[in-house]
C-alpha positions as CSV (number, residue, x, y, z in Angstrom):
1,M,-12.9,-21.0,-7.6
2,P,-10.3,-19.6,-10.2
3,E,-7.9,-22.2,-10.4
4,E,-10.4,-24.5,-11.2
5,A,-11.7,-22.2,-14.3
6,V,-7.4,-22.0,-15.4
7,L,-7.5,-26.0,-14.9
8,L,-10.6,-26.2,-17.6
9,V,-9.8,-23.7,-20.1
10,E,-5.7,-25.4,-20.0
11,N,-7.2,-28.9,-21.0
12,G,-9.9,-27.8,-23.3
13,I,-13.0,-28.4,-21.1
14,A,-14.0,-25.1,-20.8
15,V,-13.8,-21.7,-22.8
16,L,-13.5,-17.7,-21.5
17,V,-16.3,-16.1,-22.8
18,D,-15.9,-11.9,-22.8
19,D,-20.1,-12.0,-22.2
20,P,-20.4,-7.8,-21.6
21,N,-18.7,-7.6,-25.1
22,A,-20.5,-10.5,-26.6
23,H,-24.4,-8.5,-26.4
24,H,-24.8,-5.9,-29.4
25,A,-28.0,-4.0,-29.9
26,P,-30.5,-5.2,-31.2
27,S,-32.8,-4.3,-34.2
28,Q,-36.2,-3.4,-33.3
29,S,-37.7,-6.3,-35.2
30,A,-35.4,-8.9,-32.9
31,L,-36.5,-7.4,-30.1
32,K,-40.5,-7.3,-30.5
33,L,-39.8,-11.3,-31.4
34,W,-38.3,-11.4,-28.3
35,K,-41.1,-9.2,-25.8
36,E,-43.8,-11.5,-27.1
37,A,-41.7,-14.5,-27.3
38,R,-41.1,-13.6,-23.2
39,L,-45.2,-12.9,-22.6
40,N,-46.4,-15.7,-24.4
41,D,-44.6,-18.2,-21.6
42,A,-45.3,-15.9,-19.4
43,R,-49.5,-16.7,-20.3
44,R,-48.3,-20.4,-20.3
45,Q,-46.9,-20.0,-17.0
46,I,-49.7,-18.9,-15.7
47,A,-52.4,-20.8,-17.0
48,L,-50.3,-24.0,-16.3
49,T,-50.6,-22.5,-12.6
50,E,-54.2,-22.0,-12.7
51,E,-55.0,-25.6,-13.8
52,K,-53.0,-27.2,-11.2
53,G,-55.3,-25.1,-8.6
54,F,-58.4,-25.8,-10.3
55,I,-57.3,-29.5,-9.7
56,E,-56.2,-29.1,-6.3
57,A,-59.2,-27.5,-5.1
58,S,-61.9,-29.9,-6.9
59,N,-60.4,-32.6,-5.3
60,P,-58.7,-31.3,-1.6
61,D,-58.3,-34.7,-0.4
62,R,-56.1,-36.1,-3.1
63,A,-53.1,-35.3,-1.6
64,M,-54.3,-35.9,2.1
65,S,-53.3,-39.4,4.3
66,E,-55.9,-41.5,6.0
67,N,-55.0,-39.8,9.2
68,A,-55.4,-36.0,7.8
69,K,-58.6,-36.9,6.3
70,R,-60.2,-38.4,9.7
71,K,-58.9,-34.9,11.5
72,R,-60.0,-32.9,9.1
73,K,-64.0,-34.9,9.8
74,E,-63.3,-34.7,13.4
75,R,-63.1,-30.9,13.2
76,E,-65.8,-30.3,10.2
77,E,-67.8,-32.0,12.7
78,R,-66.7,-30.3,15.8
79,R,-67.4,-26.6,13.8
80,K,-71.4,-27.8,12.6
81,A,-71.8,-28.5,16.3
82,N,-70.4,-25.9,17.4
83,S,-71.8,-23.3,14.8
84,A,-75.4,-21.6,15.3
85,P,-78.1,-22.0,12.8
86,G,-78.1,-19.7,9.4
87,V,-74.1,-18.5,10.6
88,P,-71.3,-19.9,8.4
89,A,-68.4,-21.7,10.1
90,E,-65.5,-19.3,10.3
91,D,-63.0,-22.5,9.3
92,N,-64.9,-22.7,5.8
93,P,-62.5,-22.7,2.8
94,P,-63.3,-19.6,0.8
95,P,-64.5,-20.6,-3.2
96,N,-61.3,-20.8,-5.1
97,P,-61.2,-17.3,-6.6
98,T,-58.3,-18.8,-9.2
99,S,-61.0,-21.2,-11.1
100,E,-63.6,-18.7,-10.9
101,N,-61.7,-16.1,-12.3
102,S,-59.7,-17.7,-14.6
103,S,-61.1,-16.2,-17.7
104,R,-60.2,-12.6,-16.5
105,V,-56.3,-13.4,-16.0
106,V,-54.8,-10.8,-18.6
107,I,-51.0,-10.1,-19.1
108,G,-50.0,-8.1,-21.6
109,E,-48.0,-4.7,-22.4
110,T,-48.6,-1.0,-22.7
111,S,-47.6,1.4,-25.3
112,D,-44.9,2.8,-23.2
113,G,-43.3,-1.2,-23.6
114,A,-43.9,-1.8,-19.9
115,I,-45.5,-5.6,-18.6
116,V,-49.2,-5.4,-17.2
117,M,-49.3,-8.4,-15.0
118,P,-52.7,-9.9,-13.3
119,S,-53.5,-8.9,-10.0
120,G,-53.6,-12.2,-8.5
121,S,-50.3,-13.4,-7.2
122,Y,-48.2,-15.7,-9.6
123,T,-44.8,-17.4,-9.6
124,I,-43.3,-17.0,-12.8
125,N,-40.0,-18.3,-14.2
126,I,-37.9,-15.6,-16.7
127,P,-35.0,-17.3,-18.5
128,A,-31.8,-15.4,-17.9
129,S,-29.4,-17.5,-20.6
130,S,-28.4,-15.0,-23.2
131,S,-27.6,-17.6,-25.6
132,K,-30.7,-18.1,-26.9
133,L,-30.8,-14.6,-27.8
134,E,-29.8,-13.1,-31.8
135,W,-28.0,-10.4,-30.3
136,Y,-25.4,-12.0,-28.7
137,A,-22.8,-13.1,-30.5
138,P,-19.5,-14.3,-28.0
139,H,-16.4,-15.2,-28.9
140,S,-15.7,-18.6,-27.3
141,N,-12.2,-19.5,-29.1
142,M,-10.4,-17.6,-26.3
143,S,-7.1,-19.0,-24.7
144,L,-6.0,-17.7,-21.4
145,T,-3.1,-16.0,-23.2
146,I,-5.2,-13.6,-25.6
147,A,-7.6,-13.3,-22.7
148,R,-4.6,-11.8,-20.3
149,E,-3.8,-9.8,-23.1
150,A,-7.1,-7.9,-23.5
151,G,-6.9,-7.5,-20.1
152,I,-10.5,-9.9,-19.5
153,W,-8.6,-12.6,-17.5
154,L,-5.2,-11.9,-15.3
155,Y,-5.8,-14.8,-13.4
156,P,-2.7,-16.0,-12.3
157,S,-0.2,-13.1,-12.2
158,T,1.6,-13.8,-8.9
159,L,3.8,-16.0,-7.4
160,Q,0.8,-17.1,-4.8
161,E,-1.9,-17.2,-7.5
162,R,0.6,-19.4,-10.1
163,A,1.3,-21.5,-6.9
164,R,-2.4,-22.0,-6.0
165,C,-3.1,-23.2,-9.7
166,G,0.0,-25.6,-9.5
167,V,-1.3,-27.3,-6.5
168,F,-5.1,-27.1,-7.7
169,R,-3.9,-29.0,-10.5
170,D,-1.4,-32.0,-9.3
171,L,-3.8,-32.8,-6.6
172,W,-6.8,-32.7,-9.5
173,E,-4.3,-35.3,-11.6
174,K,-4.0,-37.4,-8.7
175,G,-7.8,-37.9,-8.6
176,Y,-8.7,-35.5,-5.8
177,Y,-11.7,-33.5,-5.4
178,M,-10.8,-30.4,-4.3
179,G,-13.5,-27.2,-2.6
180,G,-13.0,-24.0,-0.5
181,G,-11.4,-24.7,2.7
182,I,-11.5,-21.4,4.4
183,K,-13.8,-22.5,7.1
184,F,-11.2,-24.8,8.1
185,G,-8.1,-22.6,7.8
186,G,-6.7,-23.8,4.2
187,E,-7.3,-22.9,1.0
188,Y,-9.0,-26.5,-0.5
189,L,-10.9,-29.5,1.5
190,V,-9.2,-32.3,-0.5
191,Y,-11.6,-35.2,-1.2
192,P,-10.9,-38.6,-2.4
193,G,-13.7,-39.0,-4.4
194,D,-17.6,-37.4,-4.9
195,P,-17.8,-34.8,-2.4
196,L,-21.5,-36.1,-2.4
197,R,-20.8,-39.3,-1.6
198,Y,-17.1,-38.8,0.6
199,H,-16.2,-36.8,3.6
200,S,-12.8,-34.4,3.0
201,H,-9.6,-35.8,4.3
202,F,-7.4,-33.0,4.0
203,V,-7.6,-29.3,4.5
204,A,-4.9,-27.9,2.3
205,S,-2.5,-24.9,2.5
206,V,-0.3,-23.7,-0.4
207,V,3.2,-22.4,0.9
208,E,4.1,-20.7,-2.6
209,D,7.9,-20.9,-2.0
210,P,10.3,-24.0,-0.5
211,G,11.8,-21.1,1.3
212,A,8.9,-19.5,2.9
213,A,8.9,-19.1,6.7
214,L,6.3,-21.2,8.6
215,R,6.6,-20.7,12.0
216,P,6.2,-23.5,15.0
217,M,2.6,-21.7,16.4
218,E,1.3,-22.3,12.4
219,I,2.4,-25.8,12.3
220,V,0.7,-26.5,16.1
221,A,-2.7,-24.8,15.0
222,H,-2.6,-26.7,11.9
223,G,-2.3,-29.8,13.3
224,R,-5.3,-29.0,16.1
225,L,-7.7,-27.9,13.9
226,G,-7.4,-30.5,11.2
227,T,-7.5,-33.0,14.3
228,G,-10.6,-31.1,15.8
229,T,-12.3,-31.8,12.7
230,K,-11.6,-35.4,12.1
231,K,-8.8,-34.1,8.9
232,A,-5.1,-34.1,8.4
233,H,-3.9,-30.6,7.8
234,L,-2.1,-30.8,4.2
235,L,1.1,-28.5,3.7
236,C,1.7,-28.0,-0.5
237,E,5.0,-26.4,-1.2
238,W,5.0,-25.0,-4.5
239,N,8.2,-24.6,-6.4
240,D,8.3,-22.3,-9.3
241,E,11.2,-23.1,-10.9
242,T,10.5,-27.0,-11.2
243,Q,6.8,-26.2,-11.6
244,G,6.8,-29.4,-9.0
245,V,4.3,-29.6,-5.7
246,S,5.4,-31.5,-2.1
247,Y,3.4,-32.7,0.5
248,L,3.5,-32.4,4.2
249,S,0.6,-33.7,6.2
250,V,0.5,-32.8,9.9
251,E,-1.9,-34.4,12.5
252,W,-1.7,-33.6,16.4
253,A,-1.1,-36.7,18.7
254,G,-1.4,-37.0,22.3
255,F,1.8,-37.2,24.5
256,G,2.2,-39.4,27.4
């Protein structure tokens, strides 16, 4: 959320980085070293995958439970009883092609720079971080003011955006955790602690001005929706002059 980014930068916990302008044109030698390192990493991952496949093929019962082993043995006995002499069973597992052709796996690069991958199916993790690239030089000491002047980060620039940042900060300073609340009809879901351990107690809506109009239908809708999801709806009123927040919780109650 942009409100969280603003809070972290203002508190010195995070920094803004102009990522597109942080990448410079690499030299031919640096680019060559990067390609070689990428190919070596792919070879290493393929070798580990083949070694794991060979170990699993040589000991197929290693990860099977006793019940699974018994059922497998019964299936094999039925196949032997039903198969004709000289005709192999249909479900016999084929030999492991990975272990037989491991020495044939070739990965390299053609003259035009294209990477040649082996014909088998492999899952290779390609690192996507730029922090280890020699030609990546970010300026990480960027404040919100500098970023706004450079046109990199413009949030908050309106009254509504300032109200959202102010409410987010005030709730955070009170010890609450916030998450997106669009599915529950508000800006935030407000948790009393770690969202992995607690359910949210409030659905928060931001009112950007003390004089903003609020229709009775909205109050009824917020109250019924919050109660239907076992939460209270929290109306958070931001005052841009005093930089303060006042709160009003709404819950639906039966009558009679």
